[in-house]
Steps between C-alpha positions, in 0.01 A plus 500: 500500500818450296525525122527119468197451728300713256627316193259254336568270207226350282536129427310498171364159410298218647593301813421153373676310778778391264840433654619830355216685671560321830861616481388854423269506800784374720721777366251773593568459871875540435464841339492826694236656278132426451379282215152430364371251250313670214321250281494609137122454483429683827464846349728634776679823412879503524494865598703554813719190473873572510604192306340245268605136492336300220527157651517155336179332395418584139271507323344737749129524577499830307795536263396853405524609863845342524606696190360819649697445821822462305432808291413705808833409661704549182355837404481650851835400648343260753746225609401179328605138537366234265579136565444206266163591341574856608804506274308351210221755527743790547658407168161486330386833646824673403494374141137608462501836673862617506666359188180485299379182335286192543604264778341177618566211739503148367343362821186712483487605134632188327786477251510818289742712302483774763588276797759677713476231773517137396542158656846408621669214319545334836264574787646670806200414713629412846860523377802663661762657277818698558419860418801696376488882531625674186841658558499875550127529567312640797390149591857367496595774748202408717564124506878472471484165319284207383229349719239227488161613372172306523249506219138401441468598137448356155512822296755777435554803274606432140851598385342750260304672776805520721704642214246779450498582869880506518515740205266726700733492801372206707785316670532121510621471858535122529493180298514124550598205282150424374331836556694777322298766686469466876469869587411818312540855627323789328683832450411849629299369791564494878444122507340294228634145506357165391632148554437149373628349828292549813710683764252444783537120493668396826290717729315196637834355606604827661763589242625861500304745288646505151705815427280578201190512718682716754595742219140510380366567849761773550390664176135486604582649841688776322169617348391617845 
């Protein structure tokens, strides 16, 4: 059995049959590693998984379990990809447990002074935007130029939260006209990346696997 055959990635979240989840299930057959859905309220241990993907679909059935999955990946060098809600929760977890301070989500906690994720001025639910990699970043090298990104989101990190993360070394890897943060990459980690756009959209139509997903899978396989 090859190293990639032994690699297994946890898809943390709930398969609710949403278009995004249908796309994700279509993508699974295109990858050369194993994947397994791990519902946040299942009580399933993430021990033994080589990568953790916090998938879209927040709020999760168990937000505390989602936070624990993020922290496990961040503190133990486990390759992590967070998409849409995964990005939002990665920001919250990092502010709480890495930077230190209160952090809440407007969607689940209501409007509060400690919101680090708030409602977008204009919804990006079902919207396609040109995503522009930030010059000189790892992501710019990976992509080579702008591309069309699909979104199913109404919430995003606040400028203040992003500023704190950037001061701590997090890299803003991509932006778009109405979403100043499209990708964040955490420092001092083999692979800890979160996006507002959903890179797996297109799998149902047979589109090539997005380079970001390929990079994530490669990082997970490298754990073997």
